[in-house]
N, CA, C and O atoms as a Maestro MAE file, in Angstrom:
{
 s_m_m2io_version
 :::
 2.0.0
}

f_m_ct {
 s_m_title
 :::
 protein
 m_atom[260] {
  # First column is atom index #
  i_m_mmod_type
  r_m_x_coord
  r_m_y_coord
  r_m_z_coord
  i_m_residue_number
  s_m_chain_name
  s_m_pdb_residue_name
  s_m_pdb_atom_name
  i_m_atomic_number
  :::
  1 25 108.974 84.365 115.083 1 A "MET " " N  " 7
  2 3 109.717 83.376 114.328 1 A "MET " " CA " 6
  3 2 110.910 82.894 115.161 1 A "MET " " C  " 6
  4 15 111.597 83.689 115.803 1 A "MET " " O  " 8
  5 25 111.134 81.620 115.139 2 A "ARG " " N  " 7
  6 3 112.193 81.037 115.956 2 A "ARG " " CA " 6
  7 2 113.591 81.405 115.485 2 A "ARG " " C  " 6
  8 15 114.515 81.461 116.296 2 A "ARG " " O  " 8
  9 25 113.765 81.657 114.197 3 A "ILE " " N  " 7
  10 3 115.110 81.932 113.692 3 A "ILE " " CA " 6
  11 2 115.531 83.387 113.894 3 A "ILE " " C  " 6
  12 15 116.700 83.720 113.698 3 A "ILE " " O  " 8
  13 25 114.600 84.257 114.282 4 A "LYS " " N  " 7
  14 3 114.958 85.654 114.531 4 A "LYS " " CA " 6
  15 2 115.765 85.753 115.828 4 A "LYS " " C  " 6
  16 15 115.457 85.068 116.803 4 A "LYS " " O  " 8
  17 25 116.794 86.602 115.842 5 A "PRO " " N  " 7
  18 3 117.616 86.702 117.048 5 A "PRO " " CA " 6
  19 2 116.911 87.409 118.208 5 A "PRO " " C  " 6
  20 15 117.217 87.137 119.369 5 A "PRO " " O  " 8
  21 25 115.977 88.308 117.911 6 A "HIS " " N  " 7
  22 3 115.284 89.050 118.955 6 A "HIS " " CA " 6
  23 2 113.781 88.986 118.733 6 A "HIS " " C  " 6
  24 15 113.310 88.849 117.604 6 A "HIS " " O  " 8
  25 25 113.050 89.084 119.809 7 A "LYS " " N  " 7
  26 3 111.603 88.988 119.748 7 A "LYS " " CA " 6
  27 2 110.961 90.308 119.309 7 A "LYS " " C  " 6
  28 15 109.893 90.302 118.697 7 A "LYS " " O  " 8
  29 25 111.595 91.418 119.613 8 A "TYR " " N  " 7
  30 3 111.025 92.728 119.342 8 A "TYR " " CA " 6
  31 2 111.898 93.515 118.381 8 A "TYR " " C  " 6
  32 15 113.076 93.206 118.202 8 A "TYR " " O  " 8
  33 25 111.316 94.529 117.766 9 A "GLY " " N  " 7
  34 3 112.055 95.378 116.848 9 A "GLY " " CA " 6
  35 2 111.469 96.777 116.856 9 A "GLY " " C  " 6
  36 15 110.506 97.054 117.570 9 A "GLY " " O  " 8
  37 25 112.055 97.655 116.060 10 A "ILE " " N  " 7
  38 3 111.601 99.034 115.940 10 A "ILE " " CA " 6
  39 2 111.166 99.258 114.502 10 A "ILE " " C  " 6
  40 15 111.890 98.928 113.563 10 A "ILE " " O  " 8
  41 25 109.971 99.825 114.337 11 A "LYS " " N  " 7
  42 3 109.482 100.153 113.000 11 A "LYS " " CA " 6
  43 2 109.578 101.664 112.815 11 A "LYS " " C  " 6
  44 15 109.104 102.433 113.651 11 A "LYS " " O  " 8
  45 25 110.192 102.075 111.719 12 A "ILE " " N  " 7
  46 3 110.353 103.500 111.418 12 A "ILE " " CA " 6
  47 2 109.797 103.755 110.028 12 A "ILE " " C  " 6
  48 15 110.222 103.139 109.050 12 A "ILE " " O  " 8
  49 25 108.836 104.675 109.953 13 A "TRP " " N  " 7
  50 3 108.298 105.105 108.665 13 A "TRP " " CA " 6
  51 2 109.233 106.181 108.120 13 A "TRP " " C  " 6
  52 15 109.554 107.125 108.841 13 A "TRP " " O  " 8
  53 25 109.678 106.069 106.871 14 A "CYS " " N  " 7
  54 3 110.610 107.034 106.287 14 A "CYS " " CA " 6
  55 2 110.075 107.567 104.964 14 A "CYS " " C  " 6
  56 15 109.444 106.843 104.193 14 A "CYS " " O  " 8
  57 25 110.335 108.827 104.723 15 A "LEU " " N  " 7
  58 3 110.049 109.457 103.433 15 A "LEU " " CA " 6
  59 2 111.391 109.717 102.771 15 A "LEU " " C  " 6
  60 15 112.190 110.510 103.269 15 A "LEU " " O  " 8
  61 25 111.643 109.043 101.637 16 A "CYS " " N  " 7
  62 3 112.937 109.122 100.967 16 A "CYS " " CA " 6
  63 2 112.768 109.524 99.512 16 A "CYS " " C  " 6
  64 15 111.733 109.272 98.896 16 A "CYS " " O  " 8
  65 25 113.800 110.150 98.978 17 A "ASN " " N  " 7
  66 3 113.857 110.471 97.561 17 A "ASN " " CA " 6
  67 2 114.338 109.222 96.829 17 A "ASN " " C  " 6
  68 15 115.397 108.687 97.157 17 A "ASN " " O  " 8
  69 25 113.587 108.756 95.856 18 A "ALA " " N  " 7
  70 3 113.923 107.520 95.155 18 A "ALA " " CA " 6
  71 2 115.194 107.652 94.311 18 A "ALA " " C  " 6
  72 15 115.932 106.679 94.155 18 A "ALA " " O  " 8
  73 25 115.453 108.830 93.770 19 A "ALA " " N  " 7
  74 3 116.617 109.008 92.905 19 A "ALA " " CA " 6
  75 2 117.917 109.115 93.695 19 A "ALA " " C  " 6
  76 15 118.935 108.561 93.279 19 A "ALA " " O  " 8
  77 25 117.900 109.810 94.814 20 A "THR " " N  " 7
  78 3 119.131 110.060 95.565 20 A "THR " " CA " 6
  79 2 119.227 109.271 96.863 20 A "THR " " C  " 6
  80 15 120.283 109.273 97.496 20 A "THR " " O  " 8
  81 25 118.163 108.598 97.277 21 A "ALA " " N  " 7
  82 3 118.079 107.859 98.547 21 A "ALA " " CA " 6
  83 2 118.252 108.781 99.746 21 A "ALA " " C  " 6
  84 15 118.657 108.330 100.818 21 A "ALA " " O  " 8
  85 25 117.953 110.059 99.581 22 A "TYR " " N  " 7
  86 3 118.033 111.022 100.673 22 A "TYR " " CA " 6
  87 2 116.767 110.926 101.518 22 A "TYR " " C  " 6
  88 15 115.660 110.951 100.980 22 A "TYR " " O  " 8
  89 25 116.920 110.817 102.834 23 A "ARG " " N  " 7
  90 3 115.773 110.746 103.729 23 A "ARG " " CA " 6
  91 2 115.326 112.151 104.100 23 A "ARG " " C  " 6
  92 15 116.096 112.933 104.657 23 A "ARG " " O  " 8
  93 25 114.061 112.468 103.782 24 A "TYR " " N  " 7
  94 3 113.503 113.775 104.100 24 A "TYR " " CA " 6
  95 2 112.906 113.832 105.498 24 A "TYR " " C  " 6
  96 15 113.086 114.815 106.217 24 A "TYR " " O  " 8
  97 25 112.202 112.784 105.878 25 A "ASN " " N  " 7
  98 3 111.462 112.801 107.128 25 A "ASN " " CA " 6
  99 2 111.324 111.367 107.631 25 A "ASN " " C  " 6
  100 15 111.370 110.419 106.846 25 A "ASN " " O  " 8
  101 25 111.154 111.214 108.943 26 A "ALA " " N  " 7
  102 3 110.973 109.883 109.529 26 A "ALA " " CA " 6
  103 2 110.047 109.985 110.739 26 A "ALA " " C  " 6
  104 15 109.929 111.035 111.370 26 A "ALA " " O  " 8
  105 25 109.399 108.869 111.043 27 A "GLN " " N  " 7
  106 3 108.492 108.817 112.182 27 A "GLN " " CA " 6
  107 2 108.596 107.417 112.787 27 A "GLN " " C  " 6
  108 15 108.498 106.420 112.070 27 A "GLN " " O  " 8
  109 25 108.793 107.342 114.092 28 A "VAL " " N  " 7
  110 3 108.893 106.064 114.785 28 A "VAL " " CA " 6
  111 2 107.491 105.567 115.100 28 A "VAL " " C  " 6
  112 15 106.656 106.317 115.605 28 A "VAL " " O  " 8
  113 25 107.240 104.299 114.798 29 A "TYR " " N  " 7
  114 3 105.950 103.685 115.097 29 A "TYR " " CA " 6
  115 2 105.920 103.342 116.578 29 A "TYR " " C  " 6
  116 15 106.768 102.587 117.054 29 A "TYR " " O  " 8
  117 25 104.962 103.881 117.309 30 A "LEU " " N  " 7
  118 3 104.898 103.707 118.756 30 A "LEU " " CA " 6
  119 2 103.874 102.669 119.191 30 A "LEU " " C  " 6
  120 15 103.530 102.612 120.372 30 A "LEU " " O  " 8
  121 25 103.388 101.865 118.292 31 A "SER " " N  " 7
  122 3 102.400 100.808 118.501 31 A "SER " " CA " 6
  123 2 101.032 101.383 118.824 31 A "SER " " C  " 6
  124 15 100.865 102.595 118.965 31 A "SER " " O  " 8
  125 25 100.074 100.505 118.937 32 A "LYS " " N  " 7
  126 3 98.725 100.962 119.211 32 A "LYS " " CA " 6
  127 2 98.576 101.315 120.679 32 A "LYS " " C  " 6
  128 15 99.275 100.783 121.541 32 A "LYS " " O  " 8
  129 25 97.654 102.221 120.941 33 A "GLU " " N  " 7
  130 3 97.405 102.633 122.311 33 A "GLU " " CA " 6
  131 2 96.213 101.858 122.839 33 A "GLU " " C  " 6
  132 15 95.142 101.879 122.232 33 A "GLU " " O  " 8
  133 25 96.384 101.181 123.950 34 A "GLY " " N  " 7
  134 3 95.309 100.379 124.508 34 A "GLY " " CA " 6
  135 2 95.087 99.120 123.686 34 A "GLY " " C  " 6
  136 15 96.026 98.553 123.127 34 A "GLY " " O  " 8
  137 25 93.841 98.696 123.621 35 A "ARG " " N  " 7
  138 3 93.511 97.474 122.887 35 A "ARG " " CA " 6
  139 2 92.939 97.746 121.508 35 A "ARG " " C  " 6
  140 15 92.839 96.826 120.695 35 A "ARG " " O  " 8
  141 25 92.563 98.977 121.224 36 A "SER " " N  " 7
  142 3 91.944 99.280 119.931 36 A "SER " " CA " 6
  143 2 93.013 99.645 118.904 36 A "SER " " C  " 6
  144 15 94.005 100.298 119.228 36 A "SER " " O  " 8
  145 25 92.798 99.218 117.670 37 A "SER " " N  " 7
  146 3 93.728 99.558 116.604 37 A "SER " " CA " 6
  147 2 93.333 100.898 115.988 37 A "SER " " C  " 6
  148 15 92.166 101.288 116.016 37 A "SER " " O  " 8
  149 25 94.309 101.586 115.440 38 A "GLU " " N  " 7
  150 3 94.081 102.900 114.842 38 A "GLU " " CA " 6
  151 2 93.465 102.732 113.455 38 A "GLU " " C  " 6
  152 15 93.955 101.941 112.649 38 A "GLU " " O  " 8
  153 25 92.400 103.468 113.178 39 A "THR " " N  " 7
  154 3 91.812 103.453 111.838 39 A "THR " " CA " 6
  155 2 92.381 104.624 111.057 39 A "THR " " C  " 6
  156 15 92.543 105.716 111.600 39 A "THR " " O  " 8
  157 25 92.681 104.404 109.794 40 A "GLY " " N  " 7
  158 3 93.245 105.455 108.953 40 A "GLY " " CA " 6
  159 2 94.709 105.729 109.239 40 A "GLY " " C  " 6
  160 15 95.191 106.840 109.014 40 A "GLY " " O  " 8
  161 25 95.416 104.730 109.730 41 A "GLN " " N  " 7
  162 3 96.819 104.927 110.084 41 A "GLN " " CA " 6
  163 2 97.676 105.272 108.869 41 A "GLN " " C  " 6
  164 15 98.523 106.163 108.944 41 A "GLN " " O  " 8
  165 25 97.469 104.584 107.760 42 A "SER " " N  " 7
  166 3 98.295 104.833 106.575 42 A "SER " " CA " 6
  167 2 98.122 106.265 106.076 42 A "SER " " C  " 6
  168 15 99.101 106.907 105.694 42 A "SER " " O  " 8
  169 25 96.902 106.767 106.074 43 A "LYS " " N  " 7
  170 3 96.659 108.140 105.645 43 A "LYS " " CA " 6
  171 2 97.341 109.131 106.586 43 A "LYS " " C  " 6
  172 15 97.961 110.094 106.133 43 A "LYS " " O  " 8
  173 25 97.229 108.899 107.885 44 A "ARG " " N  " 7
  174 3 97.840 109.797 108.857 44 A "ARG " " CA " 6
  175 2 99.364 109.804 108.724 44 A "ARG " " C  " 6
  176 15 99.989 110.863 108.787 44 A "ARG " " O  " 8
  177 25 99.964 108.619 108.539 45 A "VAL " " N  " 7
  178 3 101.420 108.523 108.411 45 A "VAL " " CA " 6
  179 2 101.901 109.265 107.175 45 A "VAL " " C  " 6
  180 15 102.865 110.027 107.247 45 A "VAL " " O  " 8
  181 25 101.243 109.054 106.044 46 A "VAL " " N  " 7
  182 3 101.649 109.719 104.806 46 A "VAL " " CA " 6
  183 2 101.515 111.224 104.934 46 A "VAL " " C  " 6
  184 15 102.434 111.952 104.558 46 A "VAL " " O  " 8
  185 25 100.403 111.708 105.452 47 A "LEU " " N  " 7
  186 3 100.204 113.148 105.588 47 A "LEU " " CA " 6
  187 2 101.197 113.770 106.566 47 A "LEU " " C  " 6
  188 15 101.649 114.894 106.348 47 A "LEU " " O  " 8
  189 25 101.541 113.064 107.633 48 A "ASP " " N  " 7
  190 3 102.546 113.568 108.574 48 A "ASP " " CA " 6
  191 2 103.931 113.645 107.921 48 A "ASP " " C  " 6
  192 15 104.654 114.622 108.112 48 A "ASP " " O  " 8
  193 25 104.295 112.622 107.157 49 A "LEU " " N  " 7
  194 3 105.622 112.583 106.557 49 A "LEU " " CA " 6
  195 2 105.804 113.603 105.442 49 A "LEU " " C  " 6
  196 15 106.888 114.170 105.300 49 A "LEU " " O  " 8
  197 25 104.767 113.845 104.648 50 A "VAL " " N  " 7
  198 3 104.910 114.759 103.509 50 A "VAL " " CA " 6
  199 2 104.625 116.217 103.872 50 A "VAL " " C  " 6
  200 15 104.679 117.086 103.003 50 A "VAL " " O  " 8
  201 25 104.327 116.492 105.122 51 A "GLN " " N  " 7
  202 3 104.001 117.860 105.532 51 A "GLN " " CA " 6
  203 2 105.059 118.880 105.110 51 A "GLN " " C  " 6
  204 15 104.682 119.937 104.603 51 A "GLN " " O  " 8
  205 25 106.373 118.627 105.287 52 A "PRO " " N  " 7
  206 3 107.370 119.618 104.846 52 A "PRO " " CA " 6
  207 2 107.422 119.802 103.327 52 A "PRO " " C  " 6
  208 15 107.841 120.859 102.854 52 A "PRO " " O  " 8
  209 25 107.005 118.797 102.556 53 A "LEU " " N  " 7
  210 3 107.082 118.849 101.090 53 A "LEU " " CA " 6
  211 2 105.720 119.040 100.434 53 A "LEU " " C  " 6
  212 15 105.600 118.927 99.214 53 A "LEU " " O  " 8
  213 25 104.696 119.328 101.226 54 A "PHE " " N  " 7
  214 3 103.324 119.331 100.725 54 A "PHE " " CA " 6
  215 2 103.112 120.301 99.568 54 A "PHE " " C  " 6
  216 15 102.381 119.969 98.635 54 A "PHE " " O  " 8
  217 25 103.709 121.463 99.588 55 A "GLN " " N  " 7
  218 3 103.515 122.468 98.535 55 A "GLN " " CA " 6
  219 2 104.523 122.337 97.394 55 A "GLN " " C  " 6
  220 15 104.488 123.140 96.462 55 A "GLN " " O  " 8
  221 25 105.419 121.350 97.439 56 A "SER " " N  " 7
  222 3 106.486 121.265 96.440 56 A "SER " " CA " 6
  223 2 106.067 120.629 95.128 56 A "SER " " C  " 6
  224 15 106.772 120.785 94.130 56 A "SER " " O  " 8
  225 25 104.947 119.917 95.087 57 A "GLY " " N  " 7
  226 3 104.534 119.351 93.809 57 A "GLY " " CA " 6
  227 2 104.040 117.931 93.919 57 A "GLY " " C  " 6
  228 15 103.237 117.620 94.798 57 A "GLY " " O  " 8
  229 25 104.512 117.053 93.029 58 A "ASN " " N  " 7
  230 3 104.031 115.693 92.883 58 A "ASN " " CA " 6
  231 2 104.693 114.754 93.899 58 A "ASN " " C  " 6
  232 15 105.919 114.718 94.003 58 A "ASN " " O  " 8
  233 25 103.884 113.999 94.645 59 A "ILE " " N  " 7
  234 3 104.376 113.020 95.607 59 A "ILE " " CA " 6
  235 2 103.739 111.673 95.277 59 A "ILE " " C  " 6
  236 15 102.523 111.588 95.101 59 A "ILE " " O  " 8
  237 25 104.559 110.610 95.192 60 A "THR " " N  " 7
  238 3 104.070 109.288 94.830 60 A "THR " " CA " 6
  239 2 104.379 108.296 95.944 60 A "THR " " C  " 6
  240 15 105.469 108.325 96.515 60 A "THR " " O  " 8
  241 25 103.424 107.417 96.257 61 A "CYS " " N  " 7
  242 3 103.603 106.373 97.274 61 A "CYS " " CA " 6
  243 2 103.511 105.005 96.603 61 A "CYS " " C  " 6
  244 15 102.922 104.859 95.532 61 A "CYS " " O  " 8
  245 25 104.108 104.005 97.257 62 A "ASP " " N  " 7
  246 3 103.988 102.647 96.725 62 A "ASP " " CA " 6
  247 2 102.654 102.045 97.158 62 A "ASP " " C  " 6
  248 15 101.853 102.715 97.810 62 A "ASP " " O  " 8
  249 25 102.416 100.805 96.805 63 A "ASN " " N  " 7
  250 3 101.115 100.187 97.054 63 A "ASN " " CA " 6
  251 2 100.881 99.802 98.512 63 A "ASN " " C  " 6
  252 15 99.780 99.367 98.848 63 A "ASN " " O  " 8
  253 25 101.874 99.946 99.391 64 A "PHE " " N  " 7
  254 3 101.665 99.665 100.798 64 A "PHE " " CA " 6
  255 2 100.650 100.625 101.414 64 A "PHE " " C  " 6
  256 15 99.905 100.252 102.320 64 A "PHE " " O  " 8
  257 25 100.624 101.858 100.921 65 A "PHE " " N  " 7
  258 3 99.722 102.855 101.455 65 A "PHE " " CA " 6
  259 2 98.489 102.947 100.597 65 A "PHE " " C  " 6
  260 15 97.594 103.743 100.884 65 A "PHE " " O  " 8
  :::
 }
 m_bond[259] {
  # First column is bond index #
  i_m_from
  i_m_to
  i_m_order
  :::
  1 1 2 1
  2 2 3 1
  3 3 4 2
  4 3 5 1
  5 5 6 1
  6 6 7 1
  7 7 8 2
  8 7 9 1
  9 9 10 1
  10 10 11 1
  11 11 12 2
  12 11 13 1
  13 13 14 1
  14 14 15 1
  15 15 16 2
  16 15 17 1
  17 17 18 1
  18 18 19 1
  19 19 20 2
  20 19 21 1
  21 21 22 1
  22 22 23 1
  23 23 24 2
  24 23 25 1
  25 25 26 1
  26 26 27 1
  27 27 28 2
  28 27 29 1
  29 29 30 1
  30 30 31 1
  31 31 32 2
  32 31 33 1
  33 33 34 1
  34 34 35 1
  35 35 36 2
  36 35 37 1
  37 37 38 1
  38 38 39 1
  39 39 40 2
  40 39 41 1
  41 41 42 1
  42 42 43 1
  43 43 44 2
  44 43 45 1
  45 45 46 1
  46 46 47 1
  47 47 48 2
  48 47 49 1
  49 49 50 1
  50 50 51 1
  51 51 52 2
  52 51 53 1
  53 53 54 1
  54 54 55 1
  55 55 56 2
  56 55 57 1
  57 57 58 1
  58 58 59 1
  59 59 60 2
  60 59 61 1
  61 61 62 1
  62 62 63 1
  63 63 64 2
  64 63 65 1
  65 65 66 1
  66 66 67 1
  67 67 68 2
  68 67 69 1
  69 69 70 1
  70 70 71 1
  71 71 72 2
  72 71 73 1
  73 73 74 1
  74 74 75 1
  75 75 76 2
  76 75 77 1
  77 77 78 1
  78 78 79 1
  79 79 80 2
  80 79 81 1
  81 81 82 1
  82 82 83 1
  83 83 84 2
  84 83 85 1
  85 85 86 1
  86 86 87 1
  87 87 88 2
  88 87 89 1
  89 89 90 1
  90 90 91 1
  91 91 92 2
  92 91 93 1
  93 93 94 1
  94 94 95 1
  95 95 96 2
  96 95 97 1
  97 97 98 1
  98 98 99 1
  99 99 100 2
  100 99 101 1
  101 101 102 1
  102 102 103 1
  103 103 104 2
  104 103 105 1
  105 105 106 1
  106 106 107 1
  107 107 108 2
  108 107 109 1
  109 109 110 1
  110 110 111 1
  111 111 112 2
  112 111 113 1
  113 113 114 1
  114 114 115 1
  115 115 116 2
  116 115 117 1
  117 117 118 1
  118 118 119 1
  119 119 120 2
  120 119 121 1
  121 121 122 1
  122 122 123 1
  123 123 124 2
  124 123 125 1
  125 125 126 1
  126 126 127 1
  127 127 128 2
  128 127 129 1
  129 129 130 1
  130 130 131 1
  131 131 132 2
  132 131 133 1
  133 133 134 1
  134 134 135 1
  135 135 136 2
  136 135 137 1
  137 137 138 1
  138 138 139 1
  139 139 140 2
  140 139 141 1
  141 141 142 1
  142 142 143 1
  143 143 144 2
  144 143 145 1
  145 145 146 1
  146 146 147 1
  147 147 148 2
  148 147 149 1
  149 149 150 1
  150 150 151 1
  151 151 152 2
  152 151 153 1
  153 153 154 1
  154 154 155 1
  155 155 156 2
  156 155 157 1
  157 157 158 1
  158 158 159 1
  159 159 160 2
  160 159 161 1
  161 161 162 1
  162 162 163 1
  163 163 164 2
  164 163 165 1
  165 165 166 1
  166 166 167 1
  167 167 168 2
  168 167 169 1
  169 169 170 1
  170 170 171 1
  171 171 172 2
  172 171 173 1
  173 173 174 1
  174 174 175 1
  175 175 176 2
  176 175 177 1
  177 177 178 1
  178 178 179 1
  179 179 180 2
  180 179 181 1
  181 181 182 1
  182 182 183 1
  183 183 184 2
  184 183 185 1
  185 185 186 1
  186 186 187 1
  187 187 188 2
  188 187 189 1
  189 189 190 1
  190 190 191 1
  191 191 192 2
  192 191 193 1
  193 193 194 1
  194 194 195 1
  195 195 196 2
  196 195 197 1
  197 197 198 1
  198 198 199 1
  199 199 200 2
  200 199 201 1
  201 201 202 1
  202 202 203 1
  203 203 204 2
  204 203 205 1
  205 205 206 1
  206 206 207 1
  207 207 208 2
  208 207 209 1
  209 209 210 1
  210 210 211 1
  211 211 212 2
  212 211 213 1
  213 213 214 1
  214 214 215 1
  215 215 216 2
  216 215 217 1
  217 217 218 1
  218 218 219 1
  219 219 220 2
  220 219 221 1
  221 221 222 1
  222 222 223 1
  223 223 224 2
  224 223 225 1
  225 225 226 1
  226 226 227 1
  227 227 228 2
  228 227 229 1
  229 229 230 1
  230 230 231 1
  231 231 232 2
  232 231 233 1
  233 233 234 1
  234 234 235 1
  235 235 236 2
  236 235 237 1
  237 237 238 1
  238 238 239 1
  239 239 240 2
  240 239 241 1
  241 241 242 1
  242 242 243 1
  243 243 244 2
  244 243 245 1
  245 245 246 1
  246 246 247 1
  247 247 248 2
  248 247 249 1
  249 249 250 1
  250 250 251 1
  251 251 252 2
  252 251 253 1
  253 253 254 1
  254 254 255 1
  255 255 256 2
  256 255 257 1
  257 257 258 1
  258 258 259 1
  259 259 260 2
  :::
 }
}
């Protein structure tokens, strides 16, 4: 987009508590490797982020995943 000040940016996946806005875990998106896109990326990201909280109970995601 022409109105953006920079051409590139950093994407960070975050796991946050909705009530307190406390960030539990984060993962930097390192882009795709080579020319092929990753299949099942959303599942891998969610499972990686919730790993510390996996046994704690109920975890809810928005419709992006």
